N, C-alpha and C positions, 0 to 999 in steps of 0.2 A: 856182077850176082846178081845170079838165078838156084836156086834149090829148091824154087816151083814146081810143083805137079801140074796136068790137069787137076783144074777141079772150079768150084762156082764160084769161085773169090776173087778170081781175073777179073770181071770186075771192077771188084773195088779198087782190086789192086791199079789198075791201071785209071780210074779216077781221080783217085784219092790223091791227096795233098801231100800225104807221107804215110810208109807204111814201116812200123817198129816191130824189128825181131825182141823177146822178154826174153833172155835168157838167167835158170834163176845157175844162181853158183853153192854147186858143193860145198867150198874152201870155208863158205863166208867167217866160220866158223872162228876161221883164225886169227881174226880180226875182234874178237869176244871180249878175249884178257886185258887189250889195250882200254875197250872203248869200258869191259868195270874199272880198270885200272884209271880213266880217267876218271866216271864215276865218283869214285871215293876220292881224288884229291880232289874236288871243285864243291867237292861234301852234301853231294846229294847223296851216300849210301856210306853209313856208318865203318867200321873197320869188324863188326861180325856180322854183318850182311854183305860186307867181300865176299872173308872167307868165306858165311858159305855157300855165298853163288859158284867159288875157290871147286869147295869137294859136295858138291850136288849139281847141280849147272852145267860147266861150264866141264868133268867128267863125262858126261850125255853125250858132247858134240863129240871131244877129241877122242872118246874108245865109238865109236859109231861104226857102224860099215856103211856099207857104200850106198845102202837100199836105203835106210835114214836119211842122209844124208843128203840123198836124189829128193825122195818125200820131202824133208822139211823144208829144200833151194827151191822148187816145183809150190810148197803153200804160201810160202814169201814168196815168193814171187808175182804169180794171182794173184793175191791182198795188193800189190804193188801197179800190175799191171790195172784190174778191176778200180784203184783211189784216181790212178791216170785215169781211163778213160771216162768217171764220173765230174774231178776237174774240167772234161776237155769241155763234156755237156756241160758247165756251168759255165763257162765262154764264151758256147754258141755252137761248137763242135761235133759233128755224131760220129762214131767210133763203132767198128764190126770187130770183132774176136775172130784171128779165122786161126782155122790151123792147115790140113791139104798139101802142105808143104813137106821137100825130103828134112827128117828129124833129123836122120845119119848124116846129114852135108852140112845141115843151117849153118854149128859151130866152127867146122875148120877155116868155110870158103866166108865167113863173119873174121877170119883172126881169132876163132879163141879155141883156146884149148878143149875138144869135146871129152874128158878126163872130167873136166872142174864143171866146162857150162855145161847142164845143159840145153833146151828152147824148148817154153811154157807155151808159145804164142805169139802169132801176131797180129800186129793189131793199125785199119787201114784207120785212118786219122780225116780228117775235112772236113770242109763245112756241108748244107746237104747244098744237090742240084735245087733250084726251086718249080723249074718245067718239064721233071719229072715223078709221075706218080709215087708213091714213100711203097715200099714193097711190104704189106702187114701179115707182119710171120706168126703164128701160130703157135701155143706154147701146152702145155700140158697143166691141167688144172693142178693148182697147188697140192687138193685134199691126196694126191698118186705120188707127189712127189717129198711134202714133209709132213712126219709127224711127229704134230703136241700132244705133252703127253701131260 
């Protein structure tokens, strides 16, 4: 399966133990009603809380356009990817989030419906090579990218 483009990510792809492709599911909301029903059945929420979800939260998704559903899928999947990367680090692995692949081909190459699944990022995962000097990247100063008020 190849949907990579010539990019600077090839060394990470070639030397990592695994490359994980993260996708967002634009139709994930279709399972929300069953999840909320389960929460009610397990007495985690009251009937009033369930009704509130049915009348406020769920209709937002059930009537949303593709742009909103895609944005929501990207946020949810990015947070899941971040957690995966933090857990990997806690277990002694390094990760590298990547783009640089053909996003238009990614879902279909993986056997997924490209109308439902949006590519979010690739993640190279592996143990660091202690015999290679680590490249220290440069980051923008916090005050240039974040404003606290």
